[in-house]
C-alpha positions as MATLAB code, in Angstrom:
seq = 'MQVRHGSCMLGELGSGRRTIVEALAKAHEKLYEKTINRFFIDQDDNTDNPDKGISDWGDSCMRVEDIYGSFDSEENWKDGCLSAAIRQCNNDDTNLIVIKGGANPPIMELMNTVLDDNKLLTLASGDRIPLGKNTRVVYLLEHCNNLSPATVSRMGFIKVNPEDVDFK';
ca = [
     -24.206   12.633  -51.349;
     -25.545   12.449  -54.863;
     -28.384   14.806  -53.919;
     -26.517   17.328  -51.762;
     -23.118   18.860  -52.369;
     -22.702   19.547  -48.640;
     -23.029   16.896  -45.937;
     -22.172   16.540  -42.285;
     -21.238   13.343  -40.518;
     -21.819   13.667  -36.776;
     -20.139   11.377  -34.273;
     -17.678   11.135  -31.428;
     -13.937   11.049  -32.020;
     -12.954    7.525  -32.969;
     -16.426    6.603  -34.202;
     -15.144    5.923  -37.723;
     -16.510    8.988  -39.509;
     -13.480    9.425  -41.758;
     -13.296    5.677  -42.443;
     -16.942    5.665  -43.507;
     -16.394    8.616  -45.876;
     -13.311    6.912  -47.343;
     -15.275    3.662  -47.847;
     -18.010    5.599  -49.663;
     -15.406    7.281  -51.887;
     -13.772    3.934  -52.738;
     -17.159    2.382  -53.511;
     -17.976    5.317  -55.798;
     -14.633    4.900  -57.588;
     -15.224    1.204  -58.112;
     -18.834    1.643  -59.219;
     -18.179    4.500  -61.673;
     -14.562    3.576  -62.555;
     -13.514    7.147  -61.882;
     -10.886    8.465  -59.465;
     -12.017   10.877  -56.767;
      -9.555   13.632  -55.889;
      -9.520   13.943  -52.105;
      -8.695   16.941  -49.949;
      -8.608   16.588  -46.155;
      -8.572   19.633  -43.907;
      -8.283   19.248  -40.138;
      -9.485   22.595  -38.793;
      -8.913   21.423  -35.229;
      -5.188   20.902  -35.792;
      -3.093   23.950  -36.491;
       0.154   22.528  -35.092;
       1.975   22.563  -38.445;
       1.467   26.284  -38.924;
       4.473   28.140  -37.471;
       2.651   31.475  -37.811;
      -0.460   30.307  -36.022;
      -2.207   32.680  -33.726;
      -4.647   31.860  -30.997;
      -8.171   31.498  -32.299;
     -11.205   32.510  -30.254;
     -12.050   28.803  -30.273;
      -8.773   27.588  -28.765;
      -5.068   27.566  -29.510;
      -5.220   24.429  -31.651;
      -7.979   25.629  -33.962;
      -7.225   27.277  -37.261;
      -8.067   30.919  -37.611;
     -10.456   32.149  -40.292;
      -7.415   33.501  -42.168;
      -5.751   30.060  -42.164;
      -8.855   28.534  -43.695;
     -10.079   31.161  -46.148;
      -6.984   33.310  -46.734;
      -5.755   36.807  -46.001;
      -3.734   39.704  -47.291;
      -0.038   39.759  -46.410;
       1.903   42.862  -45.342;
       2.299   43.909  -48.999;
      -1.445   43.549  -49.636;
      -1.023   40.383  -51.724;
      -3.714   37.763  -51.258;
      -2.713   34.336  -49.972;
      -5.325   31.575  -50.116;
      -6.085   29.560  -47.000;
      -6.282   25.774  -47.055;
     -10.015   25.603  -47.829;
     -10.065   28.342  -50.471;
      -7.055   26.686  -52.149;
      -8.851   23.316  -52.153;
     -12.043   24.821  -53.601;
      -9.977   26.601  -56.267;
      -8.359   23.259  -57.209;
     -11.800   21.642  -57.379;
     -13.166   24.198  -59.845;
     -13.192   21.656  -62.676;
     -15.197   18.753  -64.072;
     -13.295   16.122  -62.060;
     -14.902   14.260  -59.188;
     -13.631   15.878  -55.986;
     -14.229   15.324  -52.296;
     -13.315   17.921  -49.673;
     -13.449   16.465  -46.166;
     -13.293   19.009  -43.347;
     -12.810   17.838  -39.768;
     -13.894   20.163  -36.991;
     -14.103   23.919  -37.054;
     -17.836   24.119  -36.448;
     -17.774   27.637  -35.095;
     -19.943   30.451  -36.473;
     -17.247   32.669  -38.056;
     -15.932   29.764  -40.095;
     -19.214   28.052  -40.966;
     -21.167   31.169  -41.961;
     -18.682   31.886  -44.758;
     -19.533   28.477  -46.242;
     -23.286   29.122  -46.522;
     -23.087   30.371  -50.120;
     -20.942   27.343  -51.015;
     -23.447   24.966  -49.442;
     -26.542   26.532  -51.001;
     -27.518   26.477  -54.678;
     -25.052   29.291  -55.505;
     -22.071   26.971  -54.858;
     -19.867   30.047  -54.626;
     -17.170   30.983  -52.098;
     -16.721   34.743  -51.749;
     -13.410   35.760  -50.201;
     -12.305   38.960  -48.475;
     -10.134   39.620  -51.547;
     -13.286   39.935  -53.658;
     -12.597   36.649  -55.451;
     -15.632   34.483  -56.048;
     -14.708   30.826  -56.481;
     -17.360   28.454  -57.811;
     -17.481   24.926  -56.457;
     -16.920   22.369  -59.203;
     -20.114   20.645  -60.349;
     -18.803   17.221  -59.273;
     -17.352   18.402  -55.960;
     -18.779   17.390  -52.593;
     -17.972   18.884  -49.192;
     -18.265   16.656  -46.122;
     -17.868   17.956  -42.578;
     -16.830   15.576  -39.795;
     -18.175   17.066  -36.569;
     -18.756   15.877  -33.022;
     -21.887   18.007  -32.664;
     -23.738   20.770  -34.432;
     -24.402   22.965  -31.382;
     -22.703   26.013  -32.942;
     -24.271   25.747  -36.396;
     -26.855   28.310  -37.388;
     -30.235   27.235  -38.785;
     -29.078   28.633  -42.141;
     -26.069   26.289  -42.192;
     -28.045   23.275  -40.971;
     -30.682   23.751  -43.668;
     -28.036   23.606  -46.415;
     -26.548   20.222  -45.507;
     -27.544   16.610  -45.227;
     -26.708   14.946  -41.892;
     -25.584   11.458  -40.952;
     -25.272   10.475  -37.279;
     -22.692    7.811  -36.418;
     -23.337    6.075  -33.092;
     -20.178    4.481  -31.673;
     -22.123    1.442  -30.437;
     -23.327    0.790  -34.001;
     -19.788    0.721  -35.423;
     -17.522   -2.211  -34.568;
     -13.885   -1.787  -35.570;
     -12.592   -4.900  -33.788;
];
């Protein structure tokens, strides 16, 4: 994660992906004596959103608008959860954005310019939000079947095998 600002941890549900990322963050804090600001986004769980609509990827998945933002009825822009997190990470602090799920093309393709050397999120509002220089984005996915070659080439991958992880 020191080389790439975008990584993907692949593994089944319950394989300890989030625990591994948290252990890495705590080790980094201890080693460098610096706090890491953490942001966790569960794109597979949209149950807390009373205005949720049904996504093409299922009724529990967040819509693109929930993640990146949208215009309201008065044409005012409202950030989504990911664009708000990236905006908060546009600083010199050490930040970690962990995103669980949501590996569908409409959502992932918008992240390609964040994951490449541009490190820039371009929103439908025209805003261009740079990713902070000490910010890392980690995806927790079960598979990468829906990722384009462009997205795959921009991230580092770690595969977690459930038989290799013992949480007993």
